BABADO-355925 format. One record per residue (C-alpha): x, y, z; residue in one letter; residue number from 1. Coordinates in steps of 0.25 Angstrom, whole numbers, plus 2048, in hexadecimal, padded with zeros to 3 digits. Example, Ala and Ser with C-alpha at 12.3 -4.5 7.8 and 13.67 -1.06 7.14 Angstrom:
2
831;7EE;81F;A;1
837;7FC;81D;S;2
***
This chain:
511
C96;AC7;DAB;M;1
C8A;AC2;DA3;V;2
C84;AD1;DA2;Y;3
C90;AD6;D9E;K;4
C8E;ACE;D91;W;5
C81;AD2;D8F;V;6
C85;ADF;D90;V;7
C92;ADE;D87;F;8
C8A;AD6;D7D;F;9
C7D;AE0;D7D;I;10
C87;AEB;D7A;L;11
C8F;AE4;D6E;L;12
C82;AE1;D69;L;13
C7E;AF1;D6A;K;14
C8C;AF3;D64;S;15
C8A;AE8;D57;N;16
C7D;AF0;D55;A;17
C82;AFD;D55;K;18
C8D;AF9;D4A;N;19
C82;AF1;D41;I;20
C82;AFB;D36;K;21
C76;AFD;D2E;K;22
C77;AFC;D1F;N;23
C78;B08;D17;N;24
C6C;B09;D0C;V;25
C6D;B0F;CFE;L;26
C62;B13;CF8;L;27
C60;B16;CE9;I;28
C53;B1A;CE4;L;29
C53;B1B;CD4;V;30
C49;B24;CCF;D;31
C3D;B20;CC4;D;32
C46;B11;CC1;L;33
C3F;B05;CBE;R;34
C47;AF8;CBE;P;35
C4E;AFB;CB2;A;36
C5C;AF6;CB6;L;37
C63;AE9;CB2;G;38
C60;AE2;CC0;C;39
C52;AE2;CBC;Y;40
C55;ADC;CAF;G;41
C53;AE9;CA6;D;42
C5A;AE6;C9A;L;43
C5A;AF5;C96;N;44
C61;AFA;CA3;A;45
C6E;AFD;CA5;Y;46
C71;AFE;CB3;T;47
C7E;AF5;CB7;P;48
C7F;AFC;CC5;N;49
C70;AFA;CCA;I;50
C72;AEB;CC4;D;51
C81;AEB;CCD;K;52
C78;AEF;CD9;L;53
C6E;AE4;CD8;A;54
C78;ADA;CD5;E;55
C79;ADA;CE6;K;56
C6A;ADD;CE8;S;57
C5C;AD9;CE8;V;58
C56;ADE;CDB;V;59
C46;ADF;CDE;F;60
C3F;ADC;CD1;T;61
C31;AE2;CD8;R;62
C31;AEE;CDF;A;63
C28;AF8;CDD;Y;64
C27;B07;CE0;A;65
C18;B0D;CE8;Q;66
C16;B18;CDC;Q;67
C1C;B19;CCF;A;68
C20;B28;CD3;L;69
C2C;B2E;CDA;C;70
C28;B35;CE7;A;71
C1C;B2D;CEA;P;72
C25;B21;CE7;S;73
C33;B26;CEF;R;74
C29;B2B;CFC;N;75
C23;B1C;CFC;S;76
C31;B16;CFA;L;77
C37;B1F;D06;L;78
C2B;B20;D11;T;79
C27;B11;D0E;S;80
C19;B16;D0C;R;81
C0F;B13;CFF;R;82
C0A;B1F;CF8;P;83
BFC;B1D;CFD;D;84
C02;B1E;D0B;T;85
C0D;B2B;D08;L;86
C00;B30;CFF;H;87
C09;B35;CF6;L;88
C08;B31;CE8;Y;89
C10;B3D;CE1;D;90
C19;B48;CE2;F;91
C11;B54;CEC;Y;92
C11;B4F;CFA;S;93
C1B;B4B;D05;Y;94
C17;B3E;D0F;W;95
C1C;B44;D1B;R;96
C10;B51;D1A;N;97
C06;B44;D1D;K;98
C0E;B39;D24;N;99
C1C;B3A;D28;N;100
C20;B2C;D23;Y;101
C30;B29;D27;T;102
C38;B27;D1A;T;103
C42;B1B;D18;L;104
C4F;B25;D18;P;105
C46;B2B;D24;Q;106
C48;B1D;D2B;Y;107
C55;B19;D2A;L;108
C59;B28;D2F;K;109
C52;B27;D3B;K;110
C58;B19;D3D;N;111
C68;B1D;D3B;G;112
C69;B1F;D2C;Y;113
C6F;B2A;D23;A;114
C66;B2D;D1A;T;115
C69;B34;D0C;K;116
C5F;B38;CFE;S;117
C67;B3B;CF2;I;118
C5F;B3E;CE6;G;119
C51;B39;CE5;K;120
C4B;B32;CF1;I;121
C3F;B37;CF4;F;122
C36;B40;CEB;H;123
C3C;B4F;CEA;P;124
C31;B59;CED;G;125
C26;B5A;CF8;I;126
C24;B4B;CF7;S;127
C32;B4B;CFF;S;128
C2E;B59;D05;N;129
C3A;B5E;CFD;Y;130
C43;B59;D06;S;131
C45;B4A;D02;D;132
C3E;B48;D0F;D;133
C49;B4E;D16;S;134
C4F;B4F;D23;P;135
C46;B42;D25;Y;136
C4B;B38;D1D;S;137
C58;B3D;D1B;W;138
C66;B3D;D23;T;139
C6B;B49;D19;D;140
C65;B53;D0F;V;141
C60;B4C;D02;P;142
C68;B4D;CF6;F;143
C63;B50;CE9;H;144
C6B;B54;CDC;P;145
C6C;B63;CDA;F;146
C69;B61;CC9;T;147
C5B;B5A;CCD;D;148
C57;B69;CCB;K;149
C5B;B66;CBC;Y;150
C51;B5A;CB9;K;151
C47;B62;CB1;N;152
C52;B6B;CAB;T;153
C51;B6A;C9D;P;154
C61;B63;C9A;V;155
C5C;B58;C8E;C;156
C5E;B59;C7F;F;157
C53;B57;C77;N;158
C53;B53;C67;N;159
C52;B60;C61;H;160
C61;B65;C66;G;161
C67;B6B;C73;S;162
C5A;B72;C7B;E;163
C58;B6B;C86;L;164
C4C;B65;C89;A;165
C45;B5D;C97;R;166
C45;B4F;C92;N;167
C40;B43;C96;L;168
C4E;B3D;C90;V;169
C58;B43;C95;C;170
C67;B3F;C92;P;171
C71;B47;C95;V;172
C80;B4B;C96;N;173
C83;B4C;CA7;V;174
C8C;B57;CA3;T;175
C83;B60;C9D;S;176
C79;B5E;CA9;M;177
C77;B6B;CB4;P;178
C84;B67;CBC;R;179
C88;B5C;CB4;S;180
C80;B52;CBC;T;181
C74;B4C;CBD;L;182
C6C;B49;CCB;P;183
C6E;B3C;CCC;D;184
C7C;B3E;CCA;L;185
C7B;B47;CD5;E;186
C75;B3D;CDD;N;187
C7E;B32;CDB;L;188
C89;B3C;CE1;N;189
C83;B40;CEC;A;190
C7F;B30;CEF;A;191
C8F;B2E;CEE;K;192
C92;B39;CF7;E;193
C89;B36;D01;Y;194
C8F;B28;D02;L;195
C9F;B2E;D01;S;196
C99;B36;D0D;N;197
C93;B2B;D17;Y;198
C97;B2C;D24;S;199
C94;B1C;D25;K;200
C8D;B22;D36;L;201
C80;B1D;D30;K;202
C7B;B13;D28;P;203
C75;B1B;D1A;F;204
C69;B1A;D11;F;205
C6C;B23;D05;L;206
C61;B23;CFB;A;207
C66;B26;CEC;V;208
C5A;B2B;CE4;G;209
C5E;B2B;CD4;F;210
C55;B34;CCD;E;211
C57;B2D;CBF;K;212
C50;B28;CB7;P;213
C46;B32;CB9;H;214
C42;B3A;CB1;I;215
C47;B41;CA8;P;216
C52;B38;CA4;F;217
C5E;B41;CA7;K;218
C6A;B37;CA7;Y;219
C78;B39;CA1;P;220
C77;B33;C91;Q;221
C84;B2A;C93;E;222
C78;B20;C9A;Y;223
C73;B1E;C8B;L;224
C7D;B17;C88;K;225
C78;B0C;C8F;F;226
C69;B0D;C8A;H;227
C67;B0C;C7A;P;228
C5B;B10;C76;L;229
C59;B03;C6F;S;230
C5A;AFC;C79;K;231
C4C;B02;C7F;F;232
C40;AFD;C79;K;233
C30;B01;C7F;L;234
C29;AF6;C85;K;235
C19;AF6;C87;N;236
C19;B05;C82;Y;237
C09;B06;C81;Y;238
BFF;B08;C8C;W;239
BF5;AFA;C8D;P;240
BE6;AFD;C8B;E;241
BE2;AF5;C97;N;242
BE9;AFE;CA2;I;243
BE1;B09;CA8;T;244
BE7;B17;CA2;S;245
BE8;B1A;CB1;L;246
BF7;B10;CB1;A;247
BFC;B1C;CA6;Y;248
C06;B25;CAA;N;249
C07;B2F;C9F;P;250
C15;B33;CA4;W;251
C13;B42;CA6;I;252
C22;B43;CA9;D;253
C29;B40;C9D;L;254
C1F;B46;C96;R;255
C23;B55;C9D;Q;256
C31;B52;C96;R;257
C36;B58;C8A;D;258
C3A;B4E;C80;D;259
C2A;B46;C85;I;260
C24;B51;C84;N;261
C29;B55;C74;N;262
C22;B49;C71;L;263
C16;B4E;C71;D;264
C0E;B42;C78;L;265
C00;B42;C79;K;266
BFC;B41;C8A;F;267
BFA;B37;C8E;P;268
BFB;B2B;C85;W;269
C04;B2D;C79;E;270
C11;B25;C7C;K;271
C1E;B2A;C7B;I;272
C24;B27;C6D;P;273
C2C;B1A;C6D;E;274
C3B;B1E;C6A;N;275
C39;B2A;C72;F;276
C34;B21;C7E;A;277
C40;B17;C7C;A;278
C4B;B23;C80;K;279
C42;B25;C8C;I;280
C44;B16;C90;I;281
C55;B17;C8C;Q;282
C56;B25;C95;S;283
C50;B1D;CA1;Y;284
C5A;B11;C9F;Y;285
C63;B1B;C9F;A;286
C61;B22;CAA;A;287
C60;B16;CB2;V;288
C6E;B13;CAD;S;289
C73;B20;CB2;Y;290
C6E;B1D;CBE;I;291
C73;B10;CC0;D;292
C80;B15;CBD;S;293
C7C;B1F;CCA;L;294
C7A;B13;CD3;V;295
C87;B0C;CCF;G;296
C8E;B19;CD4;E;297
C87;B1A;CDF;L;298
C89;B0A;CE4;L;299
C97;B0B;CDF;K;300
C99;B17;CEB;K;301
C92;B0D;CF5;L;302
C9F;B02;CF2;I;303
CA9;B0F;CF1;D;304
CA5;B11;D00;L;305
CA3;B02;D03;K;306
C94;B05;D09;L;307
C8F;AFB;CFF;D;308
C90;AEF;D08;K;309
C88;AF7;D11;S;310
C7E;AFF;D09;T;311
C70;AF9;D06;T;312
C6D;AFE;CF6;V;313
C60;AFF;CF1;I;314
C5C;B05;CE5;L;315
C4D;B05;CDF;T;316
C43;B12;CD9;S;317
C39;B1A;CDD;D;318
C30;B13;CD2;H;319
C31;B0C;CC2;G;320
C30;B14;CB5;W;321
C28;B10;CA8;S;322
C30;B12;C9B;L;323
C24;B0F;C91;G;324
C1F;B02;C97;E;325
C0D;B06;C94;H;326
C13;B10;C8D;S;327
C16;B17;C9C;L;328
C22;B1F;CA0;W;329
C27;B24;CAE;A;330
C21;B1F;CBB;K;331
C12;B24;CBF;Y;332
C0C;B14;CBD;S;333
C09;B09;CC5;N;334
C0F;AFE;CBA;F;335
C1B;AF7;CBF;D;336
C25;B00;CB5;V;337
C21;B0B;CBF;A;338
C21;B05;CCE;V;339
C2B;AF9;CCC;R;340
C3A;AFE;CD0;V;341
C47;AF6;CD0;P;342
C4B;AF5;CDE;L;343
C59;AF0;CE2;I;344
C5D;AEB;CF1;V;345
C6C;AE9;CF4;S;346
C70;AE7;D03;I;347
C7F;AE3;D06;P;348
C82;AD5;D0A;K;349
C74;AD1;D07;K;350
C72;AD2;CFA;T;351
C7D;ACC;CF2;K;352
C77;AC9;CE3;S;353
C6C;ACD;CDD;K;354
C5E;AC8;CDF;V;355
C53;ACB;CD7;Y;356
C46;ACB;CE1;V;357
C38;ACD;CDC;K;358
C30;ACD;CEA;S;359
C28;ADB;CE7;I;360
C2D;AE9;CEF;V;361
C29;AF7;CEF;E;362
C2F;B03;CF3;L;363
C29;B05;D01;V;364
C30;AF8;D03;D;365
C3C;B00;D02;L;366
C3C;B08;D10;F;367
C3A;AFA;D18;P;368
C44;AF3;D12;T;369
C51;AFC;D15;I;370
C4B;AFC;D21;A;371
C4C;AEE;D25;E;372
C58;AED;D1F;L;373
C5F;AF8;D29;V;374
C59;AF0;D34;K;375
C4D;AFC;D36;L;376
C41;AF6;D32;P;377
C34;AFC;D30;I;378
C27;AF5;D31;D;379
C1A;AF5;D26;V;380
C11;AFF;D28;C;381
C04;AFA;D30;G;382
BF7;B00;D32;K;383
BFC;B0B;D3A;V;384
C07;B11;D34;Y;385
C14;B17;D3B;S;386
C1F;B20;D35;T;387
C28;B16;D32;T;388
C22;B0A;D2C;C;389
C21;B04;D1C;S;390
C16;B01;D14;E;391
C21;AF8;D0C;G;392
C27;AEB;D13;I;393
C37;AEA;D12;S;394
C3D;ADE;D07;F;395
C4A;ADC;D0E;L;396
C42;ACE;D12;P;397
C41;ACD;D03;V;398
C50;ACF;D00;I;399
C54;AC8;D0C;S;400
C4C;ABA;D05;A;401
C54;ABF;CF8;Y;402
C5B;AB2;CF5;K;403
C4E;AAC;CF6;N;404
C48;AB4;CEC;K;405
C3B;AB1;CF1;I;406
C33;AB6;CFB;I;407
C24;AB9;CFE;R;408
C23;ACB;CFE;W;409
C19;AD3;CFB;K;410
C0E;AD0;CF2;K;411
C10;ADE;CEA;A;412
C14;AEC;CE9;A;413
C0B;AF8;CE9;F;414
C0C;B05;CE1;S;415
C01;B0E;CDD;Q;416
BFF;B1B;CD4;Y;417
BF6;B28;CD4;P;418
BEE;B2C;CC6;R;419
BE7;B38;CC7;P;420
BDB;B34;CBD;G;421
BD8;B29;CB4;L;422
BE2;B2D;CA7;T;423
BED;B33;CA7;P;424
BEF;B42;CA9;T;425
BF9;B4E;CA7;W;426
BF1;B57;CB1;K;427
BEF;B50;CBC;P;428
BFD;B48;CB9;N;429
BF8;B39;CBA;S;430
C08;B36;CBC;D;431
C09;B3E;CC8;E;432
BFB;B41;CCD;P;433
BFA;B4A;CDB;R;434
BF4;B44;CE6;L;435
BE9;B4D;CE4;N;436
BE6;B48;CD6;N;437
BE6;B3A;CDA;I;438
BD9;B33;CD5;K;439
BDF;B24;CD2;I;440
BE9;B1C;CD9;M;441
BEF;B0F;CD3;G;442
BF2;B04;CDD;Y;443
BFB;AFA;CD7;T;444
C01;AF0;CDC;L;445
C0D;AE4;CD6;R;446
C0E;AD8;CDB;T;447
C16;ACC;CD5;A;448
C0F;ACA;CCA;R;449
C03;AD5;CC8;Y;450
C01;AE3;CC7;R;451
BF4;AE8;CCC;Y;452
BF0;AF7;CCC;T;453
BE3;AFB;CD2;A;454
BDF;B0A;CCD;W;455
BD7;B12;CD9;I;456
BCF;B21;CDD;P;457
BD8;B27;CE3;F;458
BD4;B33;CEC;N;459
BE1;B35;CF6;Y;460
BDB;B28;CF8;T;461
BDA;B1B;CF1;S;462
BCC;B16;CEF;N;463
BCC;B05;CEC;W;464
BBF;B06;CEC;D;465
BC0;B07;CDD;S;466
BC8;B03;CD1;I;467
BCB;B0C;CC6;I;468
BD4;B03;CBE;S;469
BDD;AF8;CBF;Q;470
BEB;AF1;CBA;E;471
BEE;AE0;CBB;L;472
BFC;ADE;CB5;Y;473
BFF;AD0;CB5;D;474
C12;ACF;CB5;H;475
C12;AC2;CB1;K;476
C0B;AC3;CA3;N;477
C0E;AD2;CA2;D;478
C1A;AD7;CA7;P;479
C17;AE5;CA2;D;480
C0A;AE9;CA9;E;481
C02;AEB;C9B;M;482
BF7;AE2;C9D;I;483
BED;AE7;CA6;N;484
BE5;ADA;CAA;Q;485
BDD;AE0;CB6;Q;486
BD0;ADB;CAB;S;487
BD4;ACE;CAA;N;488
BCB;AC5;CB1;N;489
BD7;ABB;CB1;N;490
BDD;AC5;CBB;Y;491
BD1;ACA;CC5;L;492
BD4;AC0;CD1;K;493
BE4;AC6;CCF;I;494
BDD;AD5;CD0;K;495
BD5;AD3;CDA;T;496
BE0;ACE;CE3;R;497
BE8;AD8;CE1;L;498
BDE;AE4;CE1;F;499
BDC;ADE;CEE;K;500
BEC;ADE;CF2;L;501
BED;AED;CEB;L;502
BE1;AF3;CF5;K;503
BE7;AEB;D02;S;504
BF4;AF3;CFF;G;505
C03;AEF;D01;W;506
C01;AE8;D0D;R;507
BFA;ADE;D0A;K;508
C05;ADA;D00;A;509
C0E;AD9;D09;L;510
C16;ACB;D0C;P;511
***
């Protein structure tokens, strides 16, 4: 009789285990988005939908990318491996040709999830094997908008009449665009269609990559109404004398646009005139508001389909973007504005109100966090690597402790950027150097108070025995990173300690 009851309870437990439904996961990845959002306290932002998402989320205020360039950052995020492990610092190689690392969607797919990529998740091209790493990572064929082919087509009106141009600043009338649409409108429709056809036989991992505010700033012109030009003022619009030229990126991608090229600026130091610079900032914010409206529609679809109560939503970016700080534009640097990203995490029944968390997290932490969240935890990579391990760490304990808001966590976030030489150059491109042109690597770490950067020789591997240049910023007194304290003797002990931590690597910063 006892035996029969034991068998009964075992069968009951197995039955209940099968009936436990794992949460769906919606990852929203916004290209080139710095924390230019209302929920991050940006007074210039108009982002009501993302702000509404944040109302029931953990909002991380110190989240950092591993490299401020699309392909390396996305590969790092999706494999949870750092650029030096992947040996990928550009757009021109595929990590599986060297190491067959497991990706986040691949891991979830192997463990019963339906995985779908819409828009820009992996960087298209050779860096994802011209396939978005399909079929390894995705259950379905990844979706890319048909109108991506018109990305660099002259559709922008210039100031000289009706002639069309390839401009940086490009507000448009959508009905006049090819096929009367834009890529991110196609991405939104594809995501809504996927959700509508979701069978519920498996939990889903849906990754939606919106392409704006990546340049060109091509967005529906009606979003300018939220951003009158008068509200935008340039801040710290100069290059400090005490910062090495290695830290400078000459924003070559902007210079290749017709409206910037027409300014006839002397390379690499002449600044964009302030009146036009303000228009660039205006268009960046307008493009962010455009994406915010699409995020709102996507989240409304979740609610309409009654999927919101079973779907974890994570919104982040691949890296930040400079808007004139240090007289710089775009990404391509180690400054905070280039590597700091928004990170908003909403978990049904767990995150019931907005909580700001200052704990340091990195994009390599997303894979292990999502894995642990869906009860499929992975290990931190040890000395012997497996194909599935993490060079980050799950920040679920931070979320679980969010009511207290204080938890001992990472000492620092690690990022890096390569350069072909000591001074900014057009050829080789010092913003986007190819692997065989990289001669110097800038390694940087961000602690709660400081950012420390060491530029060292690089020849496929880093030479830590020689330091070419250093930077040290004290965020308590200099939150905009305009004063390099590396030669200030009052900071000597701090600089020595931070160099040791930077050289020791990310493992020494773990909690």
